[in-house]
N, C-alpha and C positions, 0 to 999 in steps of 0.2 A: 286716467290719474286714479279713478276710483278702483279698477281693476288692479292696478299696482299695489295700492294700499291694501286690498283685500288680499293679495297674494302674500304680501309681507306679514299680514295679520295671522294668516293660515300657517305660514313657515314658522311664525314664533310659537306656535302651539306645539310642544313636544310630541304629542301623540300623532298628529298630523305628519310631522316632519319625519318621524320613524316610519310610519306606514308608507310615505312617499319613497323613502329610501330604500325601503324592502322592494316596493314596486319596480323602481328603476334598476336595482341590482338583479332583479329576477328577469325583467325584460332584456337587460344587457346580456346576462349570462345565456339567455335562450337564443338571443340574436347570434352571439359569438358561436355558440355550439352549432347552430343552424349553418352559419357561414362556413364551418369547417367541415362538418359532417354530410352536408347536402350534395356533395359532388366536387366540382372544381371550387377551390377555395375562393371566396369572395371577400377581398381584403377590406373594401369599404364597409361592408355589412358587419365583418369582424371588429374593424376599428370603431364602428358605431356602438357596437355591443360592449366593447372594452371601456368606451367613454361614458355609457350609461351606468356600468358598474362603478366606475371612479366617481361619478356624480353621485350615486346612491351612498357610497362610502363617505364621501365628503359631507353629504347632508346629515347622514348618521352622526357623524363626529361633531358636526356643529350643533346638532340637537342635544346630543349628550352633554356638551360643554355648557350650551345654554341652560340645561337643566340644572347642572352643578352651580352655575352662577345664580340661578334663581333660588336655589335651596339656600346658598350662602347669603343671599340678600335677605331672605326670610329669617335666617338665623340672626343676622345682624339686627335686623328690624326688631326681632324679639328681645335680644340683649339689650338693646337701646331702650325699649320699652321697660325692660326690667330694671336697668339702671335708674331711669326716670322715676320709676315706682319706688325703688329703694331710697333714693333720694329725698322723694316727698315723704317717705316712712320716716327717715332718719330726722328730717326736720320736725315731723309731728312728734316723734318720739322724745326728741330733746326738749321740745316746748312743753310736752305733757310732764316729763321728768322734772323739769325746772320747777313747774307749779307744784308737784308732789313734794319735792324737797322743801320748796318754800314754805308750805303750810305747816310743818312742825317746827321749822326753824323760826317762823314768825310768832308761834305760841311760845317757844323757849324764850326768845328775845323779850316779847311784851310781857309775859308774867315775871321774869327775872328783873326787868326794869321797874315793874310795879312794886316789888319786894324791895329793891334798892332805894326807891324815892319816897315810897310811902310805908316804910316799915314801922315807924313810930306810931302811925295812925292805925295800923292793922292789927287785929287780934292774933292770937297764936293759931286759932282754928283757920283764919283766912290764909295765914302764911303756909300752914300745913296743907291746905287745899291747892294753893298755887303751887307749891313744891311737887305735889303729886301730878299736876298737870304737866308741869316741866319734865318729870321723870318719865311720864307716858309718852310725851312727844319725842323725848330723847330715844325711848325704846322704839317708837315707830319709826324714827329716823334711821336707826341701826338696823332694823328689820328690812327697811327699804334698801339700804346700802348693800346688804348682804344679797338680797334679791338680785340686784343689778350685778354685783360680781359674780354670783352663781350663773346667772344667765349668760353673761359674757363668756365664762369658762365653759359652759354646756355648748354654747354656739361655736366657739373655737375648738371643740373637742378636746380641751385642756383638762376637764374635770375628771378626778379620779376618785372612784367610791373608796370610802375607808371602812372596810368590811370588818365586822366583828361578830361574835356569837352572842345574841342578846335575847333577853326573856321578852318574847314579842308582845304578849298581852300586857305585860307592865309598861313597856314603851308606848303602846297605844293609849293606854289609861293615863300615863303620865302627860302625854301630848294633850289629850283631852283636858286633864285637870288645869292646864295652863290658861284655859279659857273660862274657868268657873267663876272667876270674879265678875268678868264682863257679862256673862250669862246670868249671874246672880243678880246684877243691877237691873236686868230687864225681866226678871222672874222667868227666865228660860231654864228649863231643866236639861242637862246633858246626861244621856244615859249611855253607859259603856258597858258592853256585854261581850264576853268570849266564850264560844262553845267548847273550845279546847285550849290547852296551854302548850306552846311549843318553845324550843330554842331555835332561832332562825339566824342564818348568816346574812347580814345585811348592813347597809349604812344607816346607823341609827339616827344620825343628825338629818340625812336626807329624808328618811321615812317620816321623821317628827315634823319636818317642813311640810311634806305632802299633806299629813293629816291636819296640821294647823291651817293650811290653807283652805282645806275643805270646810273644816269647822267655821272658820272666819266668813266664808262665803255663806254657809247655812245660817249663822247668826246675822248676817247682813241683810238676807232676805226673809228673815223670819219675824213674825209679829211678837210684840212682848206677850209672855204667858205660854208660848208654844213649846213643844218638846223637839229635841234633836237626838236621834238615836245613832250611836256608833256600835257597830257589830263586828266581831271577827269570826269567821267560821271557814270550814273546808268546804270546797265544792268539787266533788268528784276526785279522781286520782290525779289530776294535773295542776290543781290551782288551790290556793287558799285566798280569802277575800276580806278586805277591809271596807265595810259599807257604811256610809254616812248618809243618813235620811233626814229631811226636813219636811214640814208642811207648810212652807212659806208660799210666795208668789210664783215660784217656778220660773222656767226659762223658756221664752218663745221658741217655736220649732225652727225659725229661720236663723237663730242664734246658736243652735246646737252644734253646727259645723264650724264656727268660728271662734267659739269662746276660748279654745285651747291656744289661740294665737297671741303672741306678745301684744300687750296693751289692748287686747280686745276686750270689750265689756257688753254685758247683755243689755238689750234694750230696755229690761225691766229695771235697770238702775235708776231711772227716773222716778220709780216708786219709792225711793229710799234716799236719804240724805248720807247713808254710810257708803260712800264709793271709795274703793281702793285704787291701787295703781295699775291693776290689770296685769301683773307679773306672776302672780302665785300659780295660776293654772298652767301657764305655759312652763315654769319650772317643775311643776308636778308631773306633766307629761313627759318632760325630758328625763326627770328622775326615775319614772316608771320604765323608760325605754332602757336606762343604764341598768336597771334590775332585771332586764328581760321580762317585764310585766306589760300589762296593757289596762286600759281604763274603760269602763262602761258607764253610761249615763242614762238615766230615765227621768224625764220631767214633764209636767203638764202644768200649764199657766192656771194659777188659782189653786193647785192642789198640792204643790211642792216637788222635790227634787230628791233623788236618790243617785249617789255616785258610788262606783265600785272600783276599788283599786285591787287588780288580780295579779297576784304574785305566783311564780312556779313553785310547786311543791318541792322542787329541787333544793330551795333555800332552806327547808326544814333540816336542821342538823339532828335533832333527837325528836322523832315523832311520838315517843312514849313518855316524854317529860311531863311530870305532874307537879306544877307549882302550887302555891296556896291558892285556896279557892277564891276567885274573883269574880265569879259569874254573877250577873245582875247588879253590878256596882253602879250607883248613881252618883254623879258628881254635879255639883251646881244646886 
């Protein structure tokens, strides 16, 4: 019984089965040739050789079929594991996004009800402060909705760039300027500098979203009073770069490979209460892919982070463009 199990186990190994098939076929061929060429034909020896050849072919066929079945089984197992992973991710994503949507909605509802029910007892300044909070929460909700819609289009490959010729330096500085109020409240200085001025064919809304995402993260992980630098420069003949640098808490090494995934968050988020939805960097990576660009990131825990968006020089429409001098602009 043990020998039988051992034989079955050996035959189930594709390598052993193929080797056995080759040996049987070789022995059978040799026996058949010997039976025919050694003198008087030996029918029994020739028949035995033919049977050995047939047995070798059968074993080879069965081994090949078994190997195909094994590969298919592994593929099915991997697909099932992937489906389970996607199902868990979907549940986690829906739960997390429900929480992200609920936060600004609660703020809008709560402060609106406070104004409605306590308006007579509130000063004009309190009402104005509440309205500003409602307006900011509505803005956050709109930005979150845009992120989800853009991400779904990018994943479904339905997103189409809206390419236009734009003043790239002005585009970047305007994107930086949108964060000047938030930076000013925390005494953070946003510095925007361009070494050159170009007309660039790109999707201005998409580029603006990328820069905004990087600046939002830089603000999130920077301490009050620190500086954030945004610089545009050409790097060699192949690319020009938008670089966003901060001196905040940095990103842990184990997080660098995963922070670009949907809803991924750095382990350093526990150091700050300003936690986002985790969609911005995933959209940034997809947007850079759509522009045939790529991303570089350097970070060290406790010393800050530098992210570079690298665009191909082929996007530059007029490399000799000289716009108004905007070098050394400080916003915030």
